[in-house]
C-alpha positions as CSV (number, residue, x, y, z in Angstrom):
1,M,90.9,117.2,10.5
2,T,88.4,118.2,13.1
3,H,88.7,117.4,16.7
4,V,85.6,115.6,15.6
5,Q,87.6,113.5,13.3
6,E,90.0,112.9,16.1
7,S,88.2,111.9,19.2
8,A,89.2,108.0,19.1
9,G,92.6,109.4,20.0
10,Q,91.0,111.9,21.9
11,A,89.0,109.2,23.9
12,V,92.5,107.1,24.7
13,E,94.1,110.3,26.9
14,V,90.1,111.0,28.7
15,R,89.8,107.6,29.5
16,R,93.4,107.0,30.7
17,F,93.1,110.0,33.0
18,W,89.8,108.8,34.9
19,Q,91.1,105.0,34.9
20,R,94.2,106.1,36.6
21,L,91.9,107.6,39.1
22,G,90.2,104.0,39.9
23,L,86.9,105.5,38.7
24,P,84.5,104.5,36.7
25,G,84.2,107.3,34.3
26,L,83.2,110.8,34.3
27,V,80.0,112.6,35.5
28,D,79.7,116.2,34.1
29,V,77.0,118.8,34.8
30,H,77.6,121.3,32.2
31,T,77.1,119.8,29.0
32,H,75.0,121.4,26.1
33,F,72.0,119.5,24.2
34,M,69.2,121.6,22.7
35,P,67.2,121.5,19.5
36,E,69.2,121.5,16.8
37,R,68.1,125.2,15.1
38,V,68.6,126.5,18.6
39,L,72.2,125.2,19.1
40,R,73.1,126.4,15.7
41,K,72.2,129.8,16.2
42,V,74.3,129.6,19.7
43,W,77.0,128.5,17.3
44,D,76.6,131.4,15.0
45,Y,76.9,133.8,17.9
46,F,80.3,131.9,18.8
47,D,81.1,132.0,15.4
48,S,80.5,136.2,15.0
49,L,82.9,136.9,17.4
50,S,86.5,138.5,16.2
51,P,89.7,139.9,18.1
52,G,88.7,143.6,19.6
53,D,85.2,142.0,21.1
54,D,84.0,141.8,24.5
55,A,84.3,138.3,24.2
56,P,87.1,136.0,23.3
57,V,87.3,134.3,19.6
58,W,85.4,131.2,20.5
59,P,86.3,128.3,18.2
60,I,83.5,125.4,18.4
61,T,85.6,122.3,18.8
62,Y,82.8,119.8,18.7
63,R,80.9,120.9,16.0
64,A,78.8,118.0,15.1
65,E,75.5,116.3,14.6
66,E,73.7,115.5,17.9
67,A,74.4,111.7,17.0
68,E,78.2,112.1,16.7
69,R,78.9,114.1,19.7
70,L,76.9,111.8,21.5
71,A,79.0,109.2,20.5
72,V,81.9,111.3,21.2
73,I,81.2,112.3,24.8
74,R,80.2,108.5,25.5
75,D,83.5,107.2,24.4
76,F,85.4,109.5,26.3
77,G,83.5,107.7,28.9
78,V,81.4,110.6,30.3
79,R,78.9,108.2,32.1
80,T,76.4,111.1,33.1
81,F,75.9,114.0,31.9
82,T,73.5,117.2,31.2
83,S,71.5,118.7,28.4
84,M,71.9,122.3,29.6
85,L,69.5,124.7,27.4
86,Y,68.0,128.1,28.1
87,P,65.6,130.6,27.0
88,H,66.8,134.4,25.6
89,K,63.4,135.4,25.5
90,A,59.5,135.4,27.5
91,G,57.3,132.1,25.5
92,M,60.4,130.0,24.9
93,A,61.4,128.1,28.6
94,E,58.2,125.7,28.2
95,W,58.9,124.5,24.7
96,L,62.5,123.3,25.7
97,N,61.6,122.0,28.8
98,G,59.5,119.7,26.3
99,W,62.1,118.8,24.1
100,A,64.6,118.1,26.6
101,A,62.2,115.7,28.3
102,E,61.9,114.1,25.4
103,F,65.5,114.1,24.9
104,A,65.9,112.2,28.8
105,Q,63.7,109.9,27.3
106,R,65.8,108.7,24.5
107,T,68.9,109.4,26.0
108,P,69.1,107.6,29.5
109,D,72.8,108.6,30.1
110,C,71.8,112.4,30.5
111,L,69.8,113.6,33.4
112,H,66.8,115.3,32.6
113,T,67.1,119.1,32.5
114,S,64.7,121.9,32.6
115,T,65.4,125.8,32.4
116,F,62.9,128.6,33.1
117,L,62.6,132.4,33.2
118,P,60.8,135.2,35.2
119,E,57.5,135.2,32.9
120,T,53.5,134.5,33.9
121,R,53.7,130.8,33.8
122,V,57.1,129.9,35.1
123,E,55.5,128.7,38.5
124,S,53.2,126.1,36.9
125,Y,55.6,124.9,34.2
126,V,58.4,124.5,36.6
127,R,56.2,122.4,38.8
128,E,55.0,120.6,35.8
129,A,58.5,120.1,35.0
130,V,59.5,118.5,38.7
131,E,56.4,116.3,38.4
132,A,57.9,115.1,35.0
133,G,61.2,114.2,36.5
134,T,63.2,117.0,36.0
135,R,66.7,115.9,38.0
136,V,68.9,119.1,37.3
137,F,67.7,122.8,35.9
138,K,70.0,125.2,34.1
139,A,69.7,129.2,34.6
140,H,71.7,131.7,32.5
141,V,71.3,135.0,33.6
142,Q,73.5,136.8,31.0
143,V,71.8,135.9,28.3
144,G,68.5,135.8,30.1
145,A,68.7,139.1,31.2
146,Y,67.0,139.1,34.3
147,D,67.4,139.7,38.3
148,P,67.6,136.1,39.8
149,A,66.3,137.3,42.9
150,D,62.8,138.9,40.9
151,E,60.0,138.6,43.2
152,V,58.6,136.5,40.1
153,L,61.1,133.7,40.8
154,D,61.0,133.8,44.4
155,S,58.1,130.7,44.3
156,V,60.3,129.2,41.9
157,W,63.1,129.0,44.2
158,G,61.1,127.7,46.9
159,L,59.8,125.2,44.9
160,L,63.2,124.0,43.7
161,A,64.6,124.2,47.6
162,E,62.0,122.2,48.9
163,A,62.3,119.3,45.9
164,G,66.0,119.6,46.5
165,I,66.6,119.6,42.4
166,P,70.1,121.5,41.9
167,V,70.3,124.4,39.6
168,V,73.2,125.1,37.5
169,I,73.0,129.0,37.0
170,H,75.6,131.0,34.9
171,C,75.6,134.2,37.0
172,G,79.1,135.1,37.2
173,S,80.5,138.3,34.8
174,G,82.6,135.8,32.6
175,P,83.3,136.3,29.5
176,M,81.1,139.1,29.4
177,P,79.2,141.2,32.6
178,G,75.0,141.4,32.4
179,K,72.9,144.0,34.3
180,H,71.9,141.4,36.5
181,T,75.5,139.3,36.8
182,G,77.2,139.0,39.9
183,P,77.3,137.9,43.6
184,E,74.6,140.3,45.0
185,P,71.9,138.9,43.2
186,I,72.6,135.2,43.9
187,S,73.1,136.1,47.8
188,R,69.9,138.2,48.0
189,V,68.4,134.8,46.4
190,L,69.7,132.4,48.8
191,S,69.4,134.7,51.9
192,R,66.0,133.9,51.4
193,H,66.1,130.1,50.5
194,P,69.3,129.2,52.3
195,R,68.8,125.1,51.3
196,L,68.7,125.9,47.4
197,R,71.3,123.2,45.7
198,L,72.5,126.2,43.8
199,I,75.5,125.0,41.0
200,I,77.6,127.9,40.1
201,A,78.5,127.8,36.7
202,H,82.1,128.3,35.7
203,M,82.9,129.4,39.5
204,G,81.3,132.5,39.1
205,M,84.0,133.8,36.8
206,P,85.4,136.5,37.2
207,E,84.2,136.6,40.7
208,Y,85.2,133.3,41.8
209,E,86.2,134.7,45.6
210,D,82.8,136.0,46.3
211,F,81.2,132.9,44.9
212,L,83.3,131.1,47.3
213,D,82.7,132.8,50.2
214,L,78.7,131.9,49.3
215,A,79.4,127.9,49.1
216,E,81.3,128.5,52.2
217,R,78.2,130.2,53.8
218,Y,75.5,127.7,52.4
219,Q,76.1,123.9,52.8
220,E,74.1,123.4,49.5
221,V,76.0,125.6,47.4
222,R,77.8,123.9,44.6
223,L,80.7,125.2,41.8
224,D,81.3,123.5,38.8
225,T,84.5,123.8,36.9
226,T,83.5,124.5,33.0
227,M,86.6,126.5,31.6
228,V,88.2,127.2,34.8
229,F,92.0,126.8,35.0
230,T,92.1,126.5,31.3
231,D,95.1,128.2,28.9
232,F,91.9,129.9,27.6
233,A,90.7,131.4,30.4
234,E,93.5,132.4,32.2
235,P,94.6,135.1,30.0
236,F,91.0,137.3,31.0
237,A,90.1,135.4,33.9
238,P,92.7,134.4,35.9
239,F,91.9,132.1,38.9
240,P,93.8,133.4,42.2
241,R,96.3,131.0,43.0
242,D,96.1,132.2,46.6
243,A,92.2,131.0,46.7
244,L,93.3,127.1,46.2
245,P,93.6,126.4,49.6
246,R,89.8,126.9,49.8
247,L,89.1,125.2,46.8
248,A,90.8,122.0,48.6
249,D,88.4,122.5,51.5
250,L,85.4,122.9,49.3
251,G,86.6,119.4,47.6
252,D,83.1,117.8,48.1
253,R,81.3,120.4,46.3
254,I,83.1,120.9,43.6
255,L,81.9,119.4,40.2
256,L,83.3,118.8,36.9
257,G,82.0,120.9,34.3
258,S,83.1,121.4,31.0
259,D,80.6,123.2,28.3
260,F,80.6,120.4,25.8
261,P,80.7,120.2,22.9
262,N,81.2,124.5,22.8
263,I,84.6,124.5,24.2
264,P,87.7,126.0,22.1
265,Y,90.1,123.1,23.0
266,P,90.0,119.6,23.1
267,Y,87.9,117.8,26.4
268,I,91.1,116.8,27.8
269,H,92.6,120.0,28.1
270,Q,89.8,120.9,31.0
271,L,91.1,117.3,32.7
272,Q,94.4,118.3,32.5
273,A,94.1,121.7,33.9
274,L,92.6,120.6,36.8
275,E,95.1,117.9,37.5
276,R,97.9,120.6,37.3
277,L,96.2,122.3,40.5
278,A,98.2,119.8,42.3
279,L,95.2,119.3,44.8
280,G,95.6,115.6,44.6
281,D,93.9,112.6,43.4
282,E,91.2,112.2,46.1
283,W,90.1,116.0,45.3
284,L,90.4,115.0,41.7
285,R,88.2,112.1,42.4
286,G,85.3,113.8,43.9
287,V,85.5,116.7,40.9
288,C,85.1,114.3,38.5
289,H,83.1,111.6,39.7
290,D,82.0,111.0,43.0
291,N,80.5,114.3,44.0
292,A,78.1,114.7,41.3
293,A,77.3,111.1,41.1
294,R,76.4,111.0,45.1
295,L,74.1,114.8,44.0
296,F,72.3,113.1,41.6
297,G,72.5,109.2,42.8
298,V,74.2,107.8,39.8
């Protein structure tokens, strides 16, 4: 029996978690919905990993058709989520944005999500996405293999800072480093655009403390929890326990992220991993719902 088939039992656990906190549900800022053939290629990549590779073996827990995945995440009580999608080559982002706009129209509980890559038309199609009502962007520095501080993107960052639209950005060097991953390129971006609303995916794994530095320096920088603190991630990218007080202090800028459906464990485990940090129910309420609800007005 797959985890998807077991989701009814899991939903009881997930709902019990947020109901105990007195929440109306969860807001998950890091979930993946994308064109089916693109998602299948992502799954093929994870399926190809084997022991001894640079990345850990990564089974897909919620492998199912789109309608079933939507039913599962809604059954968990995730009241707002995203369609994180990203290009790996030029000419792909604009097409993905068209798909995501249509997906958002037929999926009202999903925040309209868009993406980009440094290329000739990037400012034009990002502006079009903003005017079409995009609520959040996804940037993936490792997969896209680009420098986020590339001058081609400077006007894009300025546009997004001015519009106040958050960008979930995978820029840390985990689970595998890229040529332009790490805190230094992002620091250069923020020095030019200090009001940019960046949400650092995976808390910048494994350079956690460097990205905490940026969040402490820039008031609009946030971090999502995706995979952090889990039994899967801790062996290869442990979060430093002496940095937990900093997480407590940044409690209003930590947002729940899960990587659903591309996670190698049940959804409830991310929530349990956060709970066992023992940072308190108020912190959990902010992380699991209130912070993102306030940011996105949901």
